[in-house]
N, C-alpha and C positions, 0 to 999 in steps of 0.2 A: 209532329213523329208521337205524340201518342194513338193515333187511330189507329185500330186495328188493320182498316183496309189499307194504311201505308206499308205496316207489315206482311201484310199477304201479299202486294203488290212485289214488294222487294225479295221476299222470296221465293213468289212466281218468276220475277225478272232473273234471279241467281240462278234458277233451276233450268229454268231457259237456257240461260248462256253456258250451263254446264253441260245439258244435252246437246247442244250445239256443237261445243268446242269436241265431244266426246263423237259425235258422227261425222264431224271434219276430219279429225285426226284418225279415224278409223277409216275413213274411206282414203286417206294418205299412204297410209302404210300398205294398205291393200292395193293399192295401186302402184307404190313403191316395189314391191314382193314380185307384183305382177312383172315389171319393168326389168327386175331382176330375173328373173325366169326368164322372160325373152331374151335377155342380152346374156346367159348362162347358155339357152339353147344355140344362140348363132353363135357363140362363141365354141362350144363341143363341136359343133358344125365345120367350123373352119379348121380347128383344130386337129380333126380325124381327118379333113382334107389334106390339111399339111403334115399329117403322119406317114400316108398313103403316098404322097408326092415324094417324101424323103426315104421311105421303104423302097420306093421303085430305083430310086437316085441310087443308092447303095447296092443294090441289088446289081442292078448294071456295072457299078465300078467294080462290085465284087467280079461278075463275069470278067471284064478286060481285064483284072489284073490275076484272075485264075491263069488266062490265054497267054498274058506277056510271063507267069512265073513258069507257067508248063515250057514256054520258051527256053527261058533261063534254063532252067531245070536240063534240056535235052540237049543244049549247050555244054553244061557242066560236064552232063554225061560225056557228050562226044570228048569235052578236051583233057575230060580224066582215061578216057580209053588208049587217047592217043598217047599220054606220056605215060601213062603205067602201063600199058599194053592192055592187048583183050585178055581179061583175065576168064572169063568163058571158055 
């Protein structure tokens, strides 16, 4: 362990291992970020499609309720005129 060549080899091995760990971790982090970005893009697309579908359903429901409440309003107006007499 007293030879300088041994210490040089140990230092070279440590430097090589540190470099390899850094490269592997950097590659891993980049691939994870790319995967998360793809997942976010897919999620946003699916969520946008779902939002469009829900909006369309609510608009259809609102249109049906407008028709039904319009009919009820007309019925109530007719009943009021019949009971109270024609005010006009």
